[in-house]
C-alpha positions as CSV (number, residue, x, y, z in Angstrom):
1,M,58.3,24.8,81.3
2,I,60.5,23.2,84.0
3,S,59.1,25.6,86.6
4,S,55.5,24.7,85.6
5,F,56.4,21.0,85.8
6,S,58.0,21.5,89.2
7,C,54.9,23.3,90.5
8,L,52.6,20.5,89.2
9,F,54.8,17.9,90.7
10,T,54.8,19.6,94.1
11,C,51.0,19.9,94.0
12,F,50.7,16.2,93.1
13,Y,53.1,15.3,95.8
14,T,51.3,17.3,98.4
15,Q,47.9,15.7,97.6
16,T,49.6,12.3,97.7
17,C,51.0,13.1,101.2
18,L,47.5,13.8,102.4
19,F,46.2,10.6,100.9
20,V,49.1,8.7,102.5
21,F,48.2,10.1,105.9
22,V,44.7,8.8,105.6
23,L,45.7,5.4,104.4
24,G,48.6,5.2,106.8
25,A,46.3,5.8,109.8
26,R,43.6,3.6,108.5
27,F,45.8,0.5,107.9
28,G,48.4,1.1,110.5
29,F,51.3,1.9,108.1
30,I,54.4,3.4,109.6
31,L,55.5,6.4,107.5
32,D,59.0,6.4,106.2
33,E,61.3,9.0,107.8
34,E,62.3,10.4,104.4
35,L,58.6,10.8,103.5
36,K,58.0,12.6,106.8
37,K,60.9,14.9,106.2
38,A,59.8,15.6,102.6
39,A,56.2,16.2,103.7
40,A,57.3,18.8,106.2
41,C,59.5,20.8,103.8
42,D,58.7,24.4,103.0
43,E,57.7,23.6,99.3
44,V,55.0,21.2,100.4
45,K,53.8,23.6,103.1
46,A,53.6,26.4,100.5
47,A,51.7,24.1,98.0
48,L,49.3,23.0,100.7
49,A,48.5,26.6,101.6
50,A,48.3,28.0,98.1
51,K,47.8,25.3,95.5
52,I,45.6,22.7,97.1
53,S,41.9,23.6,97.3
54,K,40.4,24.0,100.7
55,E,37.6,21.7,99.7
56,R,40.2,18.9,99.0
57,I,41.9,19.5,102.3
58,G,38.6,19.5,104.1
59,T,37.6,16.2,102.5
60,E,40.8,14.5,103.4
61,I,40.6,15.8,107.0
62,D,37.1,14.5,107.3
63,L,38.2,11.1,106.1
64,M,40.9,11.1,108.8
65,V,38.4,12.1,111.5
66,S,35.8,9.5,110.3
67,G,38.4,6.7,110.0
68,N,39.4,4.1,112.5
69,Q,42.7,5.9,113.6
70,P,41.8,9.6,113.7
71,V,44.3,10.4,116.4
72,K,47.2,8.9,114.5
73,A,46.2,10.7,111.3
74,L,45.9,14.1,112.9
75,T,49.1,13.5,114.9
76,Y,50.9,13.1,111.6
77,I,49.6,16.5,110.6
78,C,50.8,18.0,113.8
79,D,54.2,16.3,113.8
80,L,54.9,17.5,110.3
81,T,54.2,21.1,111.4
82,L,51.2,21.3,109.0
83,F,48.6,21.8,111.6
84,W,48.3,25.6,111.2
85,I,48.3,25.3,107.5
86,V,45.5,22.8,107.4
87,F,43.5,24.5,110.2
88,N,44.2,28.0,109.1
89,L,43.1,30.8,111.4
90,P,41.9,34.4,110.7
91,P,44.6,37.1,111.0
92,K,43.3,38.3,114.4
93,S,41.5,36.5,117.2
94,E,40.4,37.3,120.7
95,P,42.1,36.1,122.8
96,A,45.1,35.2,120.7
97,V,45.8,31.5,120.2
98,S,48.5,30.4,122.6
99,D,51.7,28.7,121.6
100,G,51.5,24.9,121.6
101,C,47.7,25.0,121.1
102,D,48.1,22.5,118.3
103,R,49.5,19.9,120.7
104,L,46.6,20.6,123.1
105,C,44.1,20.1,120.3
106,I,45.6,16.7,119.5
107,A,45.7,15.8,123.2
108,Y,42.0,16.5,123.6
109,L,41.2,14.5,120.5
110,D,43.3,11.6,121.9
111,A,41.5,11.8,125.3
112,A,38.0,11.9,123.6
113,W,38.8,9.0,121.3
114,N,40.1,6.9,124.2
115,L,37.2,7.8,126.5
116,T,34.8,6.9,123.7
117,Q,36.4,3.5,123.3
118,L,36.3,3.0,127.1
119,I,32.7,3.9,127.3
120,G,31.7,2.0,124.2
121,C,29.2,4.6,123.1
122,S,26.8,2.4,121.2
123,N,24.3,5.2,121.6
124,L,26.4,7.4,119.4
125,S,25.7,7.4,115.6
126,D,28.5,7.7,113.1
127,E,27.6,11.3,112.6
128,Q,27.6,12.0,116.4
129,R,30.9,10.2,116.8
130,R,32.5,12.2,113.9
131,L,31.4,15.6,115.3
132,S,32.3,14.6,118.8
133,L,35.9,14.2,117.6
134,Y,35.8,17.6,115.9
135,A,34.3,19.1,119.1
136,A,37.2,17.6,121.1
137,L,39.9,18.7,118.6
138,F,38.6,22.3,118.7
139,L,38.0,22.4,122.5
140,P,40.9,24.8,123.1
141,F,39.2,27.2,120.7
142,K,35.8,27.2,122.3
143,E,36.2,30.7,123.9
144,I,38.1,32.3,121.0
145,T,36.4,34.6,118.6
146,Y,37.2,36.6,115.4
147,K,35.3,39.4,113.5
148,D,33.8,38.4,110.2
149,N,33.6,40.7,107.1
150,K,30.6,42.4,108.8
151,A,32.6,43.1,112.0
152,K,30.4,40.6,113.8
153,K,32.1,38.5,116.5
154,M,32.0,34.8,115.6
155,P,33.5,31.7,117.2
156,I,36.8,30.9,115.5
157,V,35.6,27.3,115.1
158,N,33.2,28.8,112.5
159,Y,36.1,30.1,110.5
160,I,38.0,26.8,110.6
161,F,35.0,24.8,109.3
162,R,33.7,27.2,106.7
163,E,36.9,28.9,105.5
164,S,39.9,26.6,106.2
165,L,38.2,23.3,105.5
166,K,35.2,24.4,103.4
167,R,32.9,22.0,105.3
168,K,29.2,22.4,105.5
169,A,27.7,25.1,107.8
170,S,25.8,22.5,109.8
171,D,29.0,20.9,111.0
172,A,30.2,24.3,112.3
173,E,26.8,25.0,113.9
174,T,26.7,21.7,115.7
175,V,30.2,21.9,117.1
176,I,29.7,25.5,118.2
177,N,26.4,24.5,119.9
178,I,28.1,21.7,121.7
179,H,30.8,24.1,123.0
180,K,28.2,26.6,124.1
181,S,26.3,24.0,126.1
182,L,29.4,22.9,128.1
183,E,29.2,25.6,130.7
184,K,25.6,24.7,131.5
185,F,26.3,21.0,131.5
186,L,29.3,21.4,133.8
187,S,27.2,23.5,136.3
188,L,24.6,20.6,136.5
189,I,27.0,17.7,136.8
190,P,27.5,18.0,140.6
191,Y,23.8,17.9,141.2
192,L,23.0,15.1,138.7
193,V,25.5,12.8,140.4
194,S,24.9,13.9,144.0
195,T,23.1,11.5,146.4
196,E,22.4,14.4,148.8
197,D,19.6,17.0,148.8
198,V,21.8,19.9,147.7
199,K,20.5,23.3,146.7
200,L,20.8,24.6,143.2
201,V,21.4,28.2,144.3
202,E,24.5,28.5,142.2
203,V,22.7,27.5,139.0
204,D,20.9,30.5,137.5
205,W,20.4,30.7,133.8
206,G,18.0,33.7,133.9
207,R,14.9,31.4,133.6
208,E,11.8,32.0,135.6
209,L,11.0,28.5,137.1
210,V,7.7,27.3,138.3
211,D,9.0,25.5,141.3
212,D,12.2,26.0,143.2
213,S,12.4,22.6,144.8
214,V,15.7,20.8,144.0
215,P,14.4,17.7,142.1
216,L,12.0,19.8,140.0
217,K,14.5,22.6,139.3
218,L,17.1,20.0,138.3
219,R,14.6,18.3,135.9
220,V,13.6,21.7,134.4
221,L,17.1,23.0,133.9
222,T,18.4,19.7,132.5
223,G,15.3,19.4,130.2
224,F,15.9,22.9,128.8
225,L,19.5,22.1,128.2
226,L,18.8,18.9,126.4
227,R,16.2,20.6,124.2
228,E,18.9,23.0,123.1
229,I,21.4,20.3,121.9
230,K,18.9,17.4,121.3
231,D,20.6,14.3,119.9
232,F,24.1,15.6,120.7
233,W,23.6,15.8,124.5
234,R,25.8,12.7,124.9
235,V,28.5,14.3,122.9
236,A,28.2,17.4,125.1
237,L,28.4,15.2,128.1
238,L,31.5,13.5,126.8
239,M,33.2,16.9,126.3
240,S,32.1,18.0,129.8
241,T,33.7,15.0,131.4
242,L,37.0,16.0,129.8
243,L,36.7,19.5,131.4
244,Y,35.3,18.5,134.8
245,P,35.9,19.8,137.4
246,T,36.1,23.4,136.2
247,D,38.2,24.7,139.1
248,I,41.3,22.8,137.9
249,D,43.5,23.5,134.9
250,H,43.7,20.2,133.1
251,T,46.3,21.3,130.5
252,D,49.3,19.5,132.0
253,D,47.3,16.3,132.8
254,I,45.9,16.0,129.3
255,L,49.2,16.8,127.5
256,N,51.0,14.2,129.6
257,K,48.1,11.7,129.3
258,H,47.6,11.6,133.1
259,F,43.9,11.9,132.6
260,Q,42.3,9.2,134.8
261,L,40.0,8.1,132.0
262,D,38.4,5.3,134.2
263,R,37.1,8.0,136.5
264,R,35.8,10.1,133.6
265,R,34.0,7.0,132.2
266,D,32.4,6.5,135.6
267,L,31.3,10.1,135.7
268,F,29.9,9.9,132.1
269,E,27.9,6.8,133.0
270,A,26.6,8.3,136.3
271,V,25.3,11.5,134.6
272,E,23.9,9.5,131.7
273,N,22.0,7.2,134.1
274,A,20.7,10.3,136.1
275,I,19.3,11.8,132.9
276,T,17.7,8.5,131.9
277,K,16.2,8.2,135.4
278,L,14.7,11.7,135.0
279,G,13.1,10.5,131.8
280,L,14.7,13.2,129.7
281,E,16.8,11.3,127.2
282,K,14.4,12.3,124.4
283,V,12.8,15.4,125.9
284,W,13.1,17.5,122.7
285,D,10.5,15.2,121.2
286,V,7.9,16.0,123.9
287,K,5.1,18.1,122.4
288,P,3.9,21.2,124.3
289,L,0.6,20.6,126.2
290,V,-0.7,24.1,125.3
291,N,-0.4,25.6,121.9
292,G,0.0,29.3,120.9
293,K,-3.7,29.8,120.1
294,E,-4.7,28.6,123.5
295,I,-2.1,30.9,125.1
296,M,-3.5,33.9,123.1
297,S,-7.0,33.0,124.2
298,V,-6.1,33.0,127.9
299,L,-4.2,36.3,127.5
300,Q,-7.0,37.7,125.3
301,L,-4.6,38.6,122.5
302,K,-5.4,38.8,118.8
303,S,-1.8,38.1,117.6
304,G,1.3,36.5,118.8
305,G,4.5,38.3,120.1
306,P,7.0,38.4,122.9
307,L,4.4,37.8,125.6
308,V,3.2,34.6,123.9
309,R,6.8,33.4,123.6
310,E,7.4,34.2,127.3
311,W,4.4,32.1,128.3
312,Q,5.5,29.2,126.0
313,Q,8.7,29.0,128.0
314,K,6.8,29.2,131.3
315,L,4.5,26.5,130.3
316,L,7.4,24.3,129.1
317,A,9.0,24.8,132.5
318,W,5.7,23.7,134.1
319,Q,5.5,20.7,131.9
320,L,9.1,19.6,132.7
321,A,8.4,20.0,136.4
322,H,5.1,18.0,136.1
323,P,5.8,15.2,133.7
324,S,2.4,13.5,134.5
325,G,0.4,16.8,134.2
326,T,-2.3,17.1,131.6
327,A,-3.1,19.9,129.2
328,E,-6.1,20.9,131.4
329,D,-3.8,21.0,134.5
330,C,-1.3,23.2,132.5
331,L,-4.0,25.6,131.4
332,D,-5.5,25.9,134.9
333,W,-2.0,26.8,136.2
334,M,-1.6,29.4,133.5
335,K,-5.0,31.0,134.1
336,E,-4.3,31.1,137.9
337,T,-0.8,32.5,137.5
338,H,-1.9,35.1,134.8
339,S,-4.8,36.2,137.0
340,K,-2.5,36.8,140.0
341,R,-0.1,38.7,137.7
342,V,-2.9,41.0,136.4
343,K,-4.1,41.7,140.0
344,L,-0.6,42.5,141.1
345,E,0.0,44.8,138.2
346,S,-3.4,46.5,138.8
347,G,-2.5,47.0,142.5
348,N,0.8,48.5,141.6
349,S,-0.7,50.9,139.1
350,V,-3.2,52.2,141.6
351,D,-0.4,52.9,144.1
């Protein structure tokens, strides 16, 4: 009886601690040292890991991230050595998570929060702001994977959202997509902010482009990227500014808060302005000029397939390169290009 009561009390106390973290961060309370010491004890850690539902923990963490002091709230979790209990990881990961990664996660969260305040991102919705903080918190995990129960390699961020926090799958998918877009965003930033006519020779995403001139290629590549991440492109840009430039290890700077946020704000605004100037800020809403049936008609196909999808991408590239082009112009280009391709293939087969 006493043992059961003790267990019940520990569970109640642990849930209360989580609730106090949320309120403490929201209203600026200073946690009592005795409370901190008690919250970090082994009994509470064990109860948090085994007795408190993942759904409950995930709900409280989401309240912290969505609140007005997310950095303070998550710093409590880290200071009390509860980080790896809350954000539980799978047994094996590749590569292994490094020592001190929890502090790095909090440091990136802090930098993203401060940069957001500095920029004054009025263009970010509450949902975008919430997921931007998750994306920053989990930045150190963006290259780390694990194998699920089907032995499929998955981003470890997927495990944290879906298993450790029991949050909705869409949150995991959005943050993972943001992380996946960063390499492309980082490769485009030098060209988006450059005032010189530089070549995009180093940017190759395996796409067949309709025009290799710098302004058009930049517009096409940026357009394709924004169509992948849609409304979250500003969030991806925010994360990219924290990682730019890529040839420098930012770990020490971000841990010691020597992060030159003013310069990163200027970079964010320069890239945002460049994208707006290109007229791409809502490019995913642009409808294709040519539909699948028209493509099949030109190709003389009775059903769709890989060739139709290939041409859909080619035509989208043409459309991005020619924002004033008409459907007729687009079809004429397709017919001409397809005719040249058929003649070339015929010539090769004769040889």
